[in-house]
MIPATI-753984 format. One record per residue (C-alpha): residue number from 1; residue in one letter; y, x, z. Coordinates in pm, whole numbers, plus 50000, padded with zeros to 5 digits. Layout:
BEGIN
+-----+---------+-------+-------+-------+
| num | residuo | north |  east |    up |
+-----+---------+-------+-------+-------+
| NUM |       A |     Y |     X |     Z |
...
+-----+---------+-------+-------+-------+
***
This chain:
BEGIN
+-----+---------+-------+-------+-------+
| num | residuo | north |  east |    up |
+-----+---------+-------+-------+-------+
|   1 |       M | 27664 | 48374 | 80039 |
|   2 |       A | 28003 | 48464 | 80201 |
|   3 |       E | 28127 | 48628 | 79933 |
|   4 |       T | 28054 | 48348 | 79700 |
|   5 |       G | 28239 | 48088 | 79950 |
|   6 |       Q | 28539 | 48321 | 79974 |
|   7 |       R | 28550 | 48332 | 79588 |
|   8 |       K | 28553 | 47980 | 79591 |
|   9 |       D | 28852 | 47970 | 79812 |
|  10 |       T | 29088 | 48184 | 79583 |
|  11 |       I | 29232 | 48120 | 79267 |
|  12 |       L | 29403 | 48444 | 79083 |
|  13 |       G | 29342 | 48652 | 79395 |
|  14 |       F | 29514 | 48442 | 79648 |
|  15 |       N | 29400 | 48201 | 79900 |
|  16 |       R | 29325 | 47809 | 79718 |
|  17 |       N | 29602 | 47640 | 80003 |
|  18 |       I | 29860 | 47940 | 79897 |
|  19 |       F | 29815 | 47900 | 79540 |
|  20 |       F | 29849 | 47516 | 79550 |
|  21 |       V | 30160 | 47511 | 79791 |
|  22 |       G | 30325 | 47748 | 79526 |
|  23 |       L | 30228 | 47471 | 79277 |
|  24 |       V | 30398 | 47184 | 79473 |
|  25 |       S | 30713 | 47389 | 79489 |
|  26 |       L | 30695 | 47469 | 79136 |
|  27 |       L | 30691 | 47121 | 79050 |
|  28 |       T | 30950 | 47023 | 79323 |
|  29 |       D | 31194 | 47277 | 79216 |
|  30 |       T | 31154 | 47204 | 78863 |
|  31 |       S | 31306 | 46828 | 78977 |
|  32 |       T | 31568 | 46975 | 79247 |
|  33 |       K | 31708 | 47230 | 78971 |
|  34 |       M | 31717 | 46978 | 78692 |
|  35 |       V | 31964 | 46806 | 78932 |
|  36 |       Y | 32120 | 47151 | 79091 |
|  37 |       S | 32181 | 47302 | 78746 |
|  38 |       I | 32406 | 47009 | 78653 |
|  39 |       M | 32499 | 46852 | 78991 |
|  40 |       P | 32845 | 47065 | 79002 |
|  41 |       M | 32959 | 46961 | 78677 |
|  42 |       F | 32842 | 46589 | 78747 |
|  43 |       L | 33035 | 46572 | 79100 |
|  44 |       M | 33330 | 46719 | 78895 |
|  45 |       S | 33315 | 46434 | 78658 |
|  46 |       I | 33351 | 46164 | 78905 |
|  47 |       G | 33654 | 46339 | 79117 |
|  48 |       A | 33496 | 46596 | 79347 |
|  49 |       S | 33726 | 46914 | 79402 |
|  50 |       K | 33559 | 47264 | 79465 |
|  51 |       T | 33597 | 47230 | 79850 |
|  52 |       T | 33421 | 46898 | 79823 |
|  53 |       L | 33138 | 47012 | 79606 |
|  54 |       S | 33080 | 47330 | 79905 |
|  55 |       V | 33132 | 47086 | 80169 |
|  56 |       I | 32884 | 46844 | 80076 |
|  57 |       E | 32623 | 47114 | 79990 |
|  58 |       G | 32705 | 47251 | 80367 |
|  59 |       I | 32681 | 46893 | 80511 |
|  60 |       A | 32362 | 46784 | 80370 |
|  61 |       E | 32183 | 47128 | 80461 |
|  62 |       S | 32310 | 47174 | 80802 |
|  63 |       T | 32288 | 46814 | 80925 |
|  64 |       A | 31937 | 46792 | 80845 |
|  65 |       A | 31844 | 47162 | 80971 |
|  66 |       L | 31760 | 47057 | 81331 |
|  67 |       V | 31473 | 46851 | 81167 |
|  68 |       K | 31326 | 47187 | 81032 |
|  69 |       T | 31282 | 47309 | 81415 |
|  70 |       A | 31155 | 46956 | 81517 |
|  71 |       A | 30894 | 46963 | 81202 |
|  72 |       G | 30802 | 47343 | 81289 |
|  73 |       F | 30733 | 47226 | 81637 |
|  74 |       F | 30543 | 46926 | 81623 |
|  75 |       S | 30313 | 47073 | 81303 |
|  76 |       D | 30229 | 47341 | 81610 |
|  77 |       R | 30188 | 47075 | 81888 |
|  78 |       I | 29939 | 46879 | 81664 |
|  79 |       G | 29795 | 47183 | 81468 |
|  80 |       R | 29842 | 47007 | 81119 |
|  81 |       N | 30066 | 47095 | 80825 |
|  82 |       K | 29986 | 46851 | 80535 |
|  83 |       P | 30151 | 46518 | 80689 |
|  84 |       F | 30477 | 46686 | 80724 |
|  85 |       M | 30451 | 46800 | 80364 |
|  86 |       V | 30357 | 46479 | 80217 |
|  87 |       V | 30634 | 46288 | 80382 |
|  88 |       G | 30887 | 46561 | 80322 |
|  89 |       Y | 30827 | 46599 | 79938 |
|  90 |       A | 30799 | 46216 | 79917 |
|  91 |       I | 31140 | 46156 | 80016 |
|  92 |       T | 31246 | 46390 | 79740 |
|  93 |       A | 31083 | 46232 | 79477 |
|  94 |       I | 31208 | 45893 | 79599 |
|  95 |       V | 31583 | 45985 | 79638 |
|  96 |       T | 31587 | 46196 | 79301 |
|  97 |       P | 31624 | 45913 | 79055 |
|  98 |       I | 31864 | 45734 | 79245 |
|  99 |       Y | 32164 | 45977 | 79160 |
| 100 |       A | 32137 | 45784 | 78860 |
| 101 |       A | 32356 | 45501 | 79011 |
| 102 |       V | 32606 | 45660 | 79213 |
| 103 |       T | 32961 | 45624 | 79129 |
| 104 |       S | 33150 | 45878 | 79397 |
| 105 |       P | 33095 | 46192 | 79578 |
| 106 |       V | 33049 | 46022 | 79912 |
| 107 |       Q | 32714 | 45841 | 79774 |
| 108 |       V | 32607 | 46201 | 79639 |
| 109 |       L | 32668 | 46347 | 79997 |
| 110 |       A | 32454 | 46032 | 80173 |
| 111 |       L | 32156 | 46096 | 79883 |
| 112 |       R | 32202 | 46458 | 79929 |
| 113 |       F | 32136 | 46415 | 80340 |
| 114 |       V | 31843 | 46211 | 80268 |
| 115 |       E | 31686 | 46452 | 80025 |
| 116 |       R | 31755 | 46751 | 80242 |
| 117 |       F | 31629 | 46548 | 80547 |
| 118 |       G | 31316 | 46537 | 80340 |
| 119 |       K | 31365 | 46937 | 80287 |
| 120 |       G | 31386 | 46959 | 80677 |
| 121 |       V | 31045 | 46790 | 80761 |
| 122 |       R | 30817 | 46983 | 80495 |
| 123 |       T | 30966 | 47350 | 80526 |
| 124 |       A | 30861 | 47480 | 80847 |
| 125 |       P | 30498 | 47306 | 80813 |
| 126 |       R | 30471 | 47478 | 80482 |
| 127 |       D | 30581 | 47800 | 80538 |
| 128 |       S | 30335 | 47785 | 80816 |
| 129 |       L | 30032 | 47675 | 80614 |
| 130 |       V | 30139 | 48011 | 80377 |
| 131 |       A | 30141 | 48207 | 80693 |
| 132 |       G | 29833 | 48055 | 80831 |
| 133 |       S | 29642 | 48108 | 80500 |
| 134 |       A | 29734 | 48446 | 80431 |
| 135 |       T | 29469 | 48739 | 80463 |
| 136 |       S | 29594 | 49039 | 80707 |
| 137 |       G | 29787 | 49273 | 80504 |
| 138 |       N | 29889 | 49045 | 80259 |
| 139 |       L | 30146 | 48859 | 80419 |
| 140 |       G | 30439 | 48954 | 80210 |
| 141 |       R | 30253 | 48929 | 79892 |
| 142 |       S | 30170 | 48569 | 79997 |
| 143 |       F | 30521 | 48477 | 80017 |
| 144 |       G | 30599 | 48636 | 79729 |
| 145 |       L | 30355 | 48421 | 79525 |
| 146 |       H | 30524 | 48119 | 79677 |
| 147 |       K | 30887 | 48264 | 79598 |
| 148 |       A | 30750 | 48337 | 79245 |
| 149 |       M | 30613 | 47977 | 79157 |
| 150 |       D | 30930 | 47815 | 79343 |
| 151 |       N | 31148 | 48016 | 79096 |
| 152 |       S | 30942 | 47939 | 78806 |
| 153 |       G | 31015 | 47582 | 78877 |
| 154 |       A | 31380 | 47692 | 78888 |
| 155 |       I | 31338 | 47878 | 78552 |
| 156 |       I | 31166 | 47539 | 78404 |
| 157 |       G | 31441 | 47295 | 78564 |
| 158 |       P | 31752 | 47427 | 78407 |
| 159 |       L | 31549 | 47485 | 78057 |
| 160 |       I | 31445 | 47086 | 78080 |
| 161 |       A | 31823 | 47035 | 78163 |
| 162 |       F | 31918 | 47251 | 77888 |
| 163 |       G | 31727 | 47072 | 77654 |
| 164 |       L | 31815 | 46727 | 77732 |
| 165 |       I | 32192 | 46832 | 77740 |
| 166 |       A | 32140 | 46934 | 77397 |
| 167 |       A | 31931 | 46616 | 77286 |
| 168 |       L | 32127 | 46340 | 77505 |
| 169 |       G | 32481 | 46521 | 77570 |
| 170 |       E | 32619 | 46520 | 77891 |
| 171 |       N | 32431 | 46222 | 77991 |
| 172 |       Y | 32364 | 46322 | 78347 |
| 173 |       R | 32250 | 46028 | 78476 |
| 174 |       M | 31953 | 46011 | 78233 |
| 175 |       I | 31846 | 46359 | 78345 |
| 176 |       F | 31843 | 46234 | 78721 |
| 177 |       I | 31587 | 45974 | 78629 |
| 178 |       L | 31342 | 46218 | 78424 |
| 179 |       S | 31377 | 46448 | 78689 |
| 180 |       A | 31144 | 46230 | 78950 |
| 181 |       I | 30848 | 46317 | 78708 |
| 182 |       P | 30766 | 46661 | 78846 |
| 183 |       A | 30850 | 46566 | 79205 |
| 184 |       V | 30602 | 46271 | 79211 |
| 185 |       L | 30314 | 46518 | 79077 |
| 186 |       G | 30400 | 46744 | 79314 |
| 187 |       V | 30356 | 46517 | 79605 |
| 188 |       L | 30009 | 46412 | 79429 |
| 189 |       T | 29911 | 46782 | 79436 |
| 190 |       I | 29962 | 46774 | 79820 |
| 191 |       I | 29730 | 46484 | 79882 |
| 192 |       G | 29460 | 46594 | 79629 |
| 193 |       L | 29448 | 46945 | 79654 |
| 194 |       I | 29561 | 47106 | 79964 |
| 195 |       R | 29381 | 47140 | 80296 |
| 196 |       D | 29513 | 47165 | 80647 |
| 197 |       A | 29474 | 47508 | 80809 |
| 198 |       K | 29367 | 47329 | 81160 |
| 199 |       K | 29404 | 47535 | 81451 |
| 200 |       P | 29186 | 47506 | 81767 |
| 201 |       A | 29287 | 47244 | 82034 |
| 202 |       E | 29302 | 47496 | 82304 |
| 203 |       S | 29572 | 47738 | 82099 |
| 204 |       L | 29812 | 47430 | 81997 |
| 205 |       Y | 30163 | 47514 | 82132 |
| 206 |       R | 30231 | 47216 | 82353 |
| 207 |       K | 30576 | 47281 | 82502 |
| 208 |       F | 30893 | 47459 | 82329 |
| 209 |       R | 31047 | 47688 | 82573 |
| 210 |       F | 31326 | 47974 | 82406 |
| 211 |       R | 31158 | 48230 | 82650 |
| 212 |       D | 30816 | 48217 | 82440 |
| 213 |       F | 30988 | 48421 | 82180 |
| 214 |       P | 31047 | 48778 | 82157 |
| 215 |       K | 31391 | 48933 | 82187 |
| 216 |       K | 31354 | 49108 | 81857 |
| 217 |       F | 31308 | 48756 | 81679 |
| 218 |       Y | 31658 | 48643 | 81794 |
| 219 |       L | 31801 | 48967 | 81717 |
| 220 |       L | 31666 | 48919 | 81362 |
| 221 |       L | 31830 | 48583 | 81364 |
| 222 |       A | 32149 | 48710 | 81456 |
| 223 |       I | 32142 | 48942 | 81153 |
| 224 |       I | 32045 | 48674 | 80898 |
| 225 |       F | 32308 | 48424 | 81076 |
| 226 |       L | 32568 | 48712 | 80983 |
| 227 |       F | 32433 | 48756 | 80636 |
| 228 |       T | 32428 | 48390 | 80556 |
| 229 |       L | 32785 | 48325 | 80689 |
| 230 |       G | 32887 | 48503 | 80354 |
| 231 |       N | 32635 | 48360 | 80154 |
| 232 |       S | 32751 | 47990 | 80047 |
| 233 |       T | 32632 | 47752 | 79806 |
| 234 |       D | 32535 | 47893 | 79447 |
| 235 |       A | 32749 | 47572 | 79292 |
| 236 |       L | 33061 | 47831 | 79308 |
| 237 |       L | 32867 | 48094 | 79136 |
| 238 |       I | 32790 | 47837 | 78848 |
| 239 |       V | 33175 | 47737 | 78859 |
| 240 |       K | 33289 | 48065 | 78840 |
| 241 |       A | 33059 | 48143 | 78536 |
| 242 |       N | 33226 | 47818 | 78376 |
| 243 |       E | 33564 | 47937 | 78453 |
| 244 |       V | 33513 | 48242 | 78321 |
| 245 |       G | 33406 | 48068 | 77972 |
| 246 |       I | 33052 | 47978 | 77980 |
| 247 |       K | 33017 | 47647 | 77829 |
| 248 |       I | 32854 | 47351 | 78052 |
| 249 |       A | 32539 | 47336 | 77810 |
| 250 |       Y | 32488 | 47678 | 77864 |
| 251 |       I | 32509 | 47691 | 78229 |
| 252 |       P | 32161 | 47605 | 78305 |
| 253 |       L | 32028 | 47926 | 78074 |
| 254 |       V | 32228 | 48154 | 78288 |
| 255 |       Y | 32088 | 47993 | 78614 |
| 256 |       L | 31744 | 48051 | 78442 |
| 257 |       I | 31822 | 48446 | 78408 |
| 258 |       F | 31858 | 48469 | 78796 |
| 259 |       N | 31526 | 48268 | 78838 |
| 260 |       A | 31342 | 48477 | 78574 |
| 261 |       V | 31406 | 48793 | 78762 |
| 262 |       S | 31312 | 48678 | 79083 |
| 263 |       V | 31013 | 48529 | 78967 |
| 264 |       L | 30892 | 48857 | 78780 |
| 265 |       L | 30972 | 49090 | 79093 |
| 266 |       A | 30881 | 48833 | 79408 |
| 267 |       I | 30515 | 48946 | 79414 |
| 268 |       P | 30550 | 49321 | 79335 |
| 269 |       I | 30858 | 49346 | 79619 |
| 270 |       G | 30669 | 49137 | 79873 |
| 271 |       S | 30372 | 49363 | 79802 |
| 272 |       I | 30583 | 49683 | 79842 |
| 273 |       S | 30730 | 49534 | 80173 |
| 274 |       D | 30370 | 49504 | 80290 |
| 275 |       K | 30343 | 49878 | 80281 |
| 276 |       V | 30701 | 50022 | 80330 |
| 277 |       G | 30820 | 49755 | 80600 |
| 278 |       R | 31028 | 49442 | 80566 |
| 279 |       E | 31325 | 49620 | 80721 |
| 280 |       R | 31401 | 49856 | 80416 |
| 281 |       I | 31367 | 49570 | 80180 |
| 282 |       L | 31591 | 49330 | 80381 |
| 283 |       V | 31857 | 49615 | 80370 |
| 284 |       F | 31822 | 49709 | 79977 |
| 285 |       G | 31851 | 49305 | 79921 |
| 286 |       Y | 32145 | 49278 | 80108 |
| 287 |       L | 32328 | 49564 | 79952 |
| 288 |       V | 32231 | 49434 | 79632 |
| 289 |       Y | 32390 | 49110 | 79717 |
| 290 |       A | 32699 | 49278 | 79796 |
| 291 |       V | 32731 | 49456 | 79469 |
| 292 |       V | 32676 | 49107 | 79321 |
| 293 |       Y | 32940 | 48927 | 79501 |
| 294 |       L | 33183 | 49208 | 79452 |
| 295 |       G | 33112 | 49198 | 79070 |
| 296 |       F | 33165 | 48800 | 79081 |
| 297 |       G | 33520 | 48832 | 79251 |
| 298 |       Y | 33627 | 49079 | 79007 |
| 299 |       T | 33502 | 49040 | 78707 |
| 300 |       T | 33643 | 48788 | 78417 |
| 301 |       D | 33392 | 48902 | 78137 |
| 302 |       V | 33130 | 48632 | 78032 |
| 303 |       R | 32872 | 48925 | 77957 |
| 304 |       V | 32915 | 49106 | 78319 |
| 305 |       I | 32855 | 48726 | 78474 |
| 306 |       V | 32511 | 48742 | 78286 |
| 307 |       G | 32418 | 49065 | 78412 |
| 308 |       L | 32526 | 48996 | 78758 |
| 309 |       F | 32326 | 48676 | 78768 |
| 310 |       A | 32025 | 48900 | 78651 |
| 311 |       T | 32103 | 49123 | 78941 |
| 312 |       Y | 32154 | 48821 | 79179 |
| 313 |       G | 31766 | 48754 | 79081 |
| 314 |       L | 31673 | 49087 | 79265 |
| 315 |       Y | 31833 | 48988 | 79587 |
| 316 |       S | 31646 | 48692 | 79596 |
| 317 |       A | 31321 | 48856 | 79536 |
| 318 |       C | 31415 | 49108 | 79803 |
| 319 |       T | 31534 | 48823 | 80078 |
| 320 |       D | 31394 | 48495 | 80113 |
| 321 |       G | 31018 | 48540 | 80118 |
| 322 |       I | 31056 | 48886 | 80273 |
| 323 |       Q | 31242 | 48706 | 80559 |
| 324 |       K | 30961 | 48439 | 80642 |
| 325 |       A | 30731 | 48718 | 80615 |
| 326 |       F | 30925 | 48904 | 80880 |
| 327 |       V | 30969 | 48595 | 81108 |
| 328 |       S | 30595 | 48505 | 81054 |
| 329 |       E | 30434 | 48864 | 81173 |
| 330 |       M | 30665 | 48864 | 81480 |
| 331 |       L | 30500 | 48546 | 81632 |
| 332 |       D | 30166 | 48458 | 81729 |
| 333 |       K | 29980 | 48190 | 81500 |
| 334 |       N | 30025 | 47905 | 81729 |
| 335 |       K | 30404 | 47932 | 81729 |
| 336 |       Q | 30470 | 48031 | 81362 |
| 337 |       G | 30540 | 47703 | 81256 |
| 338 |       T | 30835 | 47645 | 81555 |
| 339 |       G | 30940 | 48019 | 81441 |
| 340 |       L | 30967 | 47946 | 81099 |
| 341 |       G | 31159 | 47605 | 81213 |
| 342 |       I | 31414 | 47782 | 81391 |
| 343 |       Y | 31480 | 48028 | 81125 |
| 344 |       N | 31523 | 47759 | 80864 |
| 345 |       A | 31761 | 47545 | 81098 |
| 346 |       L | 31970 | 47853 | 81131 |
| 347 |       L | 32029 | 47878 | 80744 |
| 348 |       G | 32070 | 47506 | 80709 |
| 349 |       I | 32339 | 47506 | 81001 |
| 350 |       T | 32495 | 47838 | 80883 |
| 351 |       L | 32563 | 47678 | 80524 |
| 352 |       L | 32808 | 47434 | 80635 |
| 353 |       P | 33049 | 47695 | 80785 |
| 354 |       A | 32980 | 47934 | 80506 |
| 355 |       S | 33033 | 47671 | 80252 |
| 356 |       I | 33374 | 47526 | 80397 |
| 357 |       I | 33521 | 47889 | 80439 |
| 358 |       A | 33385 | 47973 | 80065 |
| 359 |       G | 33558 | 47655 | 79923 |
| 360 |       V | 33885 | 47683 | 80104 |
| 361 |       L | 33912 | 48007 | 79999 |
| 362 |       Y | 33825 | 47956 | 79638 |
| 363 |       D | 34075 | 47614 | 79662 |
| 364 |       K | 34371 | 47740 | 79869 |
| 365 |       V | 34379 | 48142 | 79811 |
| 366 |       N | 34216 | 48248 | 79479 |
| 367 |       N | 33846 | 48242 | 79317 |
| 368 |       R | 33798 | 48631 | 79396 |
| 369 |       V | 33840 | 48620 | 79793 |
| 370 |       P | 33525 | 48382 | 79881 |
| 371 |       F | 33304 | 48652 | 79659 |
| 372 |       Y | 33455 | 48952 | 79855 |
| 373 |       F | 33415 | 48796 | 80178 |
| 374 |       G | 33039 | 48728 | 80093 |
| 375 |       A | 33015 | 49097 | 79986 |
| 376 |       A | 33157 | 49213 | 80333 |
| 377 |       T | 32908 | 49001 | 80561 |
| 378 |       A | 32627 | 49149 | 80354 |
| 379 |       I | 32722 | 49516 | 80416 |
| 380 |       L | 32785 | 49455 | 80764 |
| 381 |       A | 32449 | 49249 | 80780 |
| 382 |       A | 32264 | 49563 | 80594 |
| 383 |       V | 32417 | 49818 | 80883 |
| 384 |       L | 32296 | 49594 | 81155 |
| 385 |       M | 31931 | 49571 | 80983 |
| 386 |       I | 31912 | 49960 | 80980 |
| 387 |       V | 32016 | 49978 | 81348 |
| 388 |       F | 31766 | 49714 | 81424 |
| 389 |       A | 31496 | 49884 | 81255 |
| 390 |       I | 31579 | 50232 | 81421 |
| 391 |       T | 31555 | 50029 | 81763 |
| 392 |       N | 31260 | 49853 | 81696 |
| 393 |       R | 31078 | 50187 | 81580 |
| 394 |       R | 31155 | 50351 | 81884 |
| 395 |       R | 31072 | 50096 | 82130 |
| 396 |       P | 30684 | 50153 | 82101 |
| 397 |       A | 30692 | 50496 | 82152 |
| 398 |       T | 30902 | 50481 | 82448 |
| 399 |       T | 30662 | 50212 | 82592 |
| 400 |       T | 30357 | 50417 | 82493 |
| 401 |       D | 30538 | 50728 | 82680 |
+-----+---------+-------+-------+-------+
***
């Protein structure tokens, strides 16, 4: 009987919560990537510079970053994740079609801030639900599934955007309106199909204190901060691809290649990280990123750019989900929402200086320097991750002795 019940709680070998959280991300990312794949060109069509484009992304992410920590903490405090997910995803569904009415970059900034605020509300509780629903020894694979489904939406969204541009021309505003449909379906999926992974009242995390988290958690965050400082908005990759000679209509397809590779590799790489350790995968991912950014800085060949976008998908599969799994396994279950909130907030806060640095270097120096800067920070982060891994392996042995 127990086995039958367990089967009913799984879909394709994954916990049903993890599967449906992935489906919500697929639908929402379809919506947001329909918008994101055309937003740089839309912004420039209404007068934005590349620096403005980068700053908009940085401010939108960073100003909402503290919401991620607060939402993670309060989800731990009440022992529920689903309400935060409903509110956060609903905000995105409401804001998305309003882009069709904007006439200036400042209005885009305001909407991006509200939409990212919604992401701040939902992100840590969602990741905590994935971590809490994963079985032992399956954490990397579970986050790999979520990453794969999230990036599947990032494939479908640009494909739809490409088809609509082909059919309607550069009618960006109509694409914004239509992009709301999958976002609404995502909210309905949360309401109808996801169950809260409730925690016992006695285990709830009631009061936040920095000392409640281990030192290695903060060391890991420091390495991720350094890496993220050179990891500015992907919008600059899209702009560089266009400058090299890829036509606007084909930009969504190039971005699709990146996401397709990430989808194909996310689950296998997540499973490998469960066996060989997160540190090795992260070192490899950071080095792949360095190679990609060196390539973007150096090349002016369209074929090389397409290949670099594909390799960028390998980097993506090796980092985002793996970092979340790494953070989750460092923490007690009753603090995972808060810890993941701190992690996601760090990424958001760091994106502002990262985007400003990259945008200014792009506009004021040349279009190669921001990519070289990103490659340098990635290499340094990889070296520090190796030191982190060696230190953490030695420490248990010393304690035992």
